N, C-alpha and C positions, 0 to 999 in steps of 0.2 A: 535674290539669293542664288549663288551659283553652285552647282553640284559638281563634285569631282567624278572624273571618269574612272571607274575601278578598274579598267584595263591599263590606266597609266599608274596605278599604285606600285610601291616597291615589291617586288618579288624576291625570293631567295637569291635567285640567279644574278639578279641585278645588284644585290647588296653585296654578294662575293666580287661582282666585277668593281664596285666602287671600292671595297676593301683592298683588292688587288692593286688598283690603280694607287690607292693611298699608300699602300705598303712600298710601291715602286718609287713613288717620291720620298718616302721616308729613307729607303735605301740611297737614294741620290744624294739627300741632304747630309753634309759632313755632320757628324756627331764625335762627342769625344767620350770613349768607353761606355757606349749606350748598349743597354741590353733590351734586345728586342724578341719579344717572346710569341709565338704561334699558338693560339688556341682553337679549340671548336666549340661551338655553343650548341644548346638542345637541338636546333634546327638543323644542325650539320654545315653550319656557315663557319667559314675560316675567319678568325679575328685576329689582328695582329696589333700588339702594342708595347709599350715600353713601361706601363705601370701594372701593377696587380689588377685584374679585372674582378667584376662582381661575381659573386658566387654562381655557380653553375656552368661554368666554362671549363672545359678539360684542356690542360695544357699540351700541346703535342711537343714543341722544341723551344729551345732558348739559345740564342747566341749573343754574344758579346761583340760589339761592331767598334774596333778601335779606328777611328779615322782622324786621328789627331794629326795636325801638321806637323812634318818632321823638318828639323833645322838642317838646310843644307850644308853639307860638308866644307871645312874651309871657312865658314863664316865666323869672324872673330867675336863680337860680342852677340849676345841673343836678340839685339834690337834691329830689325831691319829697317832702313829708311827708304820711303820711296823715292825714285828718281824723279826729278823734273823734266819735262820734255824740253827739247832744245828750242822749241819755238814758243816757249812760254816767255812773256816778255821780263825783263830784269831791270830791277831799278839798282842805282847806284847807292852806296851808304849814306852819303850828304843827302840825297833826296828822301832817302826813308827816315832819317834822322829828322828832316825837316818835317814829315808828314806826320810822324810821330809827336813831336812839339805841338803841331796845330791840333792834333787829336787831344791831347793833355789838355790843351788851352780850352778848346771846347768843352770837354768833360769837367774841369775846372770850373768854367762858367756855369754849366748846367749844376752841378753840385752847389755852388753859391747860392743859385735862385732856388733850387730845392730845399736848402736849409732855411732861407727865407721863409718860403712858403711853409714850411713844417712849423716854423717859429709863429708864425701867423696864425697857423692852424691849432696850435696847441693853445695860445691867447683865447683864441674864440671858445675852444671846447672847456678851457679853465678847469681841468680835472673833473670833468665829467659834471660840473654843476654852474653852468653859465646863468646869467641872471634870465629869467623868462621874458619874452618880448610882449608887449601888450596884449597882441592877438592870442598868445599862449597862456595867458593868466587864467582864463576860465576853461581852457581846453588842454587838459594834462597829456593827452593823447599826441597832439601836435607838439608839444614841449619834449615829449621821449622820442618822437621821430626826429627831431632836430638834433636833440644829443647823439642820437644814432649816426646821422650824417656826419655830425661834427668828428665822433669816434673814427668813424670810416675815412674820413679825409686826412687825420692824424695818421692812421695806420699806412694809408697809401704813401704819404710823404715819406713816413719812416723807412718802409721798404724801398723807395727810389732813392733815398739817401744812401741806404746800405748797398742797393744795386751798384750806384755810381763810383762808392768807395771801393768796391770790389773790382770794377771796370778799370780804374785808374791806378789799382795796384798791378794789374796785367801789363802796363805798359812798359816797356822796356827803358 
């Protein structure tokens, strides 16, 4: 067992330095109408917080920081669009259409395969009452485990089918 060196323990001055550093980072981070309050604890340490503290702290001051981004004047709509660098590779419309068609074909094939696997899993699950296998006739726990695995397999295939349908819906 190792012992801690008491000289390395946190001291009030060290805690204040850490709190000051944390406050400096909090100021540097953008916040939208955040209220930052300065408190003094029973030991005389300064504590900064944006939430009401535990009892026993005395509030020194509170400020409302309004660092919400401002819209540049002259921008028509409120949505800014990131510009693409000039070195970014461009793809002509026909090539992109061809790629989208290939992607749709692959996703359609995956969906058909996943639907087939789902149908097989549902058949094997048989609404939670598949016939017990010979080894399971005398061991109810094995039977319950197999039903659990079958149910899980059905759920996985159902989620996969749903995810593939959502993905296909996003293709242009």
